[in-house]
C-alpha positions as CSV (number, residue, x, y, z in Angstrom):
1,M,115.3,108.0,107.1
2,L,112.6,107.8,104.3
3,S,109.6,110.0,105.1
4,P,106.5,108.0,105.9
5,D,104.4,110.3,103.7
6,V,106.6,109.4,100.7
7,V,106.1,105.7,101.4
8,L,102.3,106.1,101.8
9,F,102.0,108.2,98.7
10,L,104.5,106.6,96.3
11,F,104.5,102.9,97.1
12,L,101.2,101.7,98.7
13,P,98.7,103.1,96.2
14,A,100.6,101.7,93.2
15,L,101.2,98.2,94.7
16,L,97.6,97.8,96.0
17,Y,96.1,99.0,92.8
18,W,98.0,96.5,90.8
19,E,97.0,93.7,93.2
20,A,93.4,94.7,92.8
21,L,93.6,94.8,89.1
22,T,94.9,91.3,89.0
23,S,92.3,90.0,91.4
24,S,89.0,88.4,90.4
25,V,85.8,89.8,92.0
26,R,84.2,86.4,91.6
27,E,87.1,84.7,93.4
28,I,86.9,87.2,96.2
29,R,83.2,86.5,96.6
30,D,83.7,82.7,96.5
31,N,86.5,83.0,99.1
32,S,84.7,85.5,101.3
33,A,84.6,83.1,104.2
34,S,88.4,82.4,104.0
35,P,90.8,84.3,106.4
36,Y,93.0,85.3,103.4
37,S,91.9,87.9,100.8
38,L,93.0,91.3,99.3
39,L,90.5,93.2,101.5
40,N,91.4,91.4,104.7
41,D,95.2,91.3,104.4
42,D,96.1,94.4,102.4
43,G,93.0,96.5,103.0
44,T,91.5,96.4,106.5
45,A,94.8,95.1,108.0
46,L,96.4,98.4,107.1
47,V,93.7,100.6,108.6
48,P,94.2,99.8,112.3
49,P,97.9,100.7,112.2
50,A,97.0,104.1,110.6
51,V,94.4,104.7,113.4
52,A,96.9,103.6,116.1
53,I,99.6,105.9,114.8
54,E,97.2,108.8,115.0
55,V,96.5,107.9,118.6
56,V,100.2,107.5,119.6
57,T,101.2,110.8,118.0
58,D,98.3,112.5,119.8
59,E,96.5,113.4,116.6
60,R,93.4,111.6,117.9
61,P,92.3,111.2,121.5
62,F,92.0,107.6,122.5
63,S,88.9,105.9,123.7
64,W,87.5,102.5,122.8
65,S,84.3,103.8,121.3
66,G,86.0,106.6,119.5
67,T,88.7,104.4,118.0
68,A,86.1,101.8,116.9
69,L,84.0,104.5,115.3
70,A,87.1,105.9,113.6
71,F,87.9,102.5,112.2
72,V,84.4,102.1,110.8
73,E,84.4,105.6,109.3
74,S,87.8,105.0,107.8
75,C,86.7,101.8,106.2
76,V,83.3,102.9,104.9
77,G,84.6,106.2,103.7
78,G,87.5,104.7,101.8
79,I,85.2,102.1,100.1
80,V,82.7,104.8,99.0
81,I,85.4,107.1,97.6
82,G,87.2,104.3,95.8
83,A,84.0,103.1,94.1
84,A,83.0,106.7,93.2
85,I,86.4,107.5,91.6
86,A,86.3,104.2,89.6
87,L,82.7,104.9,88.3
88,L,83.6,108.5,87.5
89,L,86.5,107.4,85.4
90,I,84.5,104.9,83.3
91,P,83.1,107.5,80.8
92,V,86.6,109.0,80.6
93,R,88.1,105.6,79.7
94,R,85.4,105.1,77.0
95,R,86.5,108.3,75.2
96,L,90.3,107.9,75.3
97,P,91.5,107.4,71.7
98,E,94.9,105.9,72.2
99,P,96.3,102.9,74.3
100,L,99.0,105.2,75.6
101,L,96.5,107.5,77.2
102,H,94.8,104.5,78.9
103,S,98.2,103.6,80.4
104,V,98.7,107.2,81.7
105,L,95.3,107.2,83.3
106,S,96.0,103.7,84.7
107,V,99.1,105.1,86.4
108,A,97.2,108.1,87.8
109,T,94.1,106.2,89.0
110,P,95.5,104.9,92.3
111,F,96.6,108.3,93.3
112,L,93.3,109.9,92.2
113,A,91.6,107.5,94.6
114,Y,94.2,107.7,97.4
115,L,94.5,111.5,97.7
116,P,90.9,112.5,98.2
117,A,90.4,109.7,100.8
118,E,93.4,110.9,102.8
119,L,92.4,114.5,102.6
120,L,89.0,113.5,104.1
121,H,90.8,111.4,106.8
122,V,89.4,108.1,105.6
123,S,91.3,105.0,104.4
124,G,93.2,105.7,101.2
125,V,94.2,102.1,101.2
126,L,90.7,100.8,100.9
127,A,89.9,103.5,98.4
128,V,92.6,102.3,96.1
129,V,91.7,98.6,96.6
130,T,88.0,99.3,95.9
131,C,88.8,101.5,92.9
132,G,90.9,98.7,91.5
133,L,88.3,96.0,92.0
134,V,85.5,98.2,90.4
135,T,87.8,99.0,87.5
136,T,88.5,95.3,87.0
137,R,84.8,94.6,86.9
138,F,84.2,97.1,84.0
139,R,87.6,97.1,82.3
140,P,86.9,94.6,79.5
141,R,83.9,96.8,78.4
142,V,85.6,100.2,78.4
143,I,89.3,99.5,77.6
144,G,90.5,97.8,74.4
145,S,92.7,94.8,74.3
146,D,95.7,96.8,73.1
147,A,95.4,99.2,75.9
148,R,95.0,96.5,78.5
149,I,98.1,94.6,77.2
150,Q,100.2,97.8,77.3
151,A,99.0,98.8,80.8
152,T,99.6,95.2,82.2
153,A,103.1,95.2,80.9
154,F,103.8,98.5,82.5
155,W,102.4,97.5,85.9
156,E,104.3,94.2,85.9
157,V,107.6,96.0,85.6
158,A,106.6,98.9,88.0
159,S,105.3,96.5,90.7
160,Y,108.6,94.5,90.5
161,L,110.7,97.6,90.9
162,L,108.6,99.0,93.7
163,N,108.7,95.7,95.6
164,S,112.5,95.5,95.2
165,A,112.9,99.2,96.3
166,L,110.9,98.6,99.5
167,F,113.1,95.7,100.6
168,I,116.3,97.7,99.7
169,L,115.1,100.7,101.7
170,V,114.4,98.5,104.7
171,G,117.8,96.9,104.4
172,I,119.5,100.3,104.2
173,Q,117.7,101.6,107.3
174,L,118.0,98.5,109.5
175,P,121.7,99.0,110.6
176,A,121.0,102.5,111.8
177,A,117.9,101.3,113.7
178,V,119.9,98.5,115.4
179,R,122.7,100.9,116.4
180,A,120.2,103.3,117.9
181,L,119.0,100.5,120.4
182,T,121.4,101.4,123.2
183,S,118.8,100.3,125.8
184,V,115.3,98.9,126.0
185,S,112.8,101.4,127.2
186,L,109.4,100.7,128.8
187,A,107.7,101.7,125.5
188,Q,109.9,99.3,123.5
189,A,109.2,96.5,126.0
190,A,105.5,97.2,125.6
191,I,105.8,97.0,121.9
192,A,107.5,93.6,122.1
193,A,104.8,92.3,124.4
194,V,102.1,93.5,122.0
195,S,104.0,91.8,119.1
196,V,104.0,88.5,121.0
197,A,100.3,88.9,121.7
198,V,99.5,89.7,118.0
199,I,101.5,86.6,116.8
200,G,99.7,84.4,119.4
201,T,96.3,85.8,118.4
202,R,97.1,85.1,114.7
203,L,98.1,81.5,115.6
204,L,94.9,81.0,117.5
205,W,92.8,82.5,114.7
206,F,94.2,80.3,112.0
207,Y,93.7,77.1,114.1
208,S,90.2,78.0,115.3
209,V,88.2,80.1,112.8
210,P,88.7,77.8,109.8
211,C,87.1,75.0,111.9
212,L,84.1,77.3,112.6
213,V,83.8,78.1,108.9
214,W,83.9,74.4,108.0
215,F,81.1,73.7,110.5
216,L,78.9,76.6,109.2
217,D,79.6,76.3,105.5
218,R,78.9,72.9,104.1
219,R,79.1,73.8,100.4
220,P,81.2,71.4,98.2
221,Q,83.4,74.3,96.9
222,Q,84.2,75.2,100.5
223,R,85.3,71.7,101.3
224,D,87.6,71.8,98.3
225,R,89.4,74.8,99.9
226,R,90.2,73.0,103.2
227,I,93.9,72.6,104.1
228,T,95.6,70.5,106.8
229,A,97.0,71.9,110.0
230,P,100.7,71.5,108.8
231,Q,99.8,73.4,105.6
232,R,98.2,76.2,107.7
233,L,101.3,76.8,109.8
234,P,103.4,78.6,107.1
235,L,100.4,80.7,106.2
236,T,100.1,81.7,109.8
237,W,103.7,83.0,109.9
238,A,103.7,84.5,106.4
239,G,101.1,87.2,107.0
240,M,100.6,89.8,104.3
241,R,102.7,90.0,101.2
242,G,106.2,91.2,102.1
243,A,106.2,94.5,100.2
244,I,102.9,95.7,101.7
245,S,104.0,94.9,105.3
246,Q,107.4,96.5,104.7
247,A,105.7,99.6,103.4
248,A,103.4,99.6,106.5
249,A,106.5,99.4,108.7
250,L,108.2,102.3,106.9
251,T,105.2,104.5,107.6
252,V,105.7,104.4,111.4
253,P,107.2,107.8,112.3
254,A,110.3,107.9,114.5
255,V,108.4,109.8,117.2
256,A,106.1,106.8,117.8
257,I,109.0,104.4,118.4
């Protein structure tokens, strides 16, 4: 069984950082009212599972107010740390003489954002996403074209390999997990019920909130983003990008199942 800590440290920071680097801050702002974005799906959507795992493993006492406060602290703290790391690295990037050094720093950046956030018990996921978005905002001014081309080529290959490795790891561990299901316990039945509730809530969300957005936002560009109900159905079932959700699943410790 692959350690959850390995998945969190090795896969998530790198994948999320690359997604942030290839995102446009302007497009995120323009689509802020839409239920799909990097921050919604890959950022904040990964924070509640982390808080829930802490509660289940008795690392954090459960209360509605305490859990809500922990969620807010995790989100805000991660965003602040990610932005701070990105801004601190800007003068460093200006002074790097070679494209290769820019690539090395690019590889290290998501982990430089993730580790301090996790050590402070805030969201390392949002720290990485924020760091990537801030870096993207300033990258053309502080990184030369040669360095950007080299780093982009590396991240395209690395993200492909990491995505593939995650699905392979899940496939390897699935037979053992199925064989271990000799009976259905009360906890597993509760997990199944929660899963059904989550899927139902997602269906309700996608067929109700967009209508509210359309009613409140009458801008022409918002009307251009509207899709029909049949088009919305596959989006409802798709959820987050596959590799990110697989990584989240692999982070659940066996003691919590």
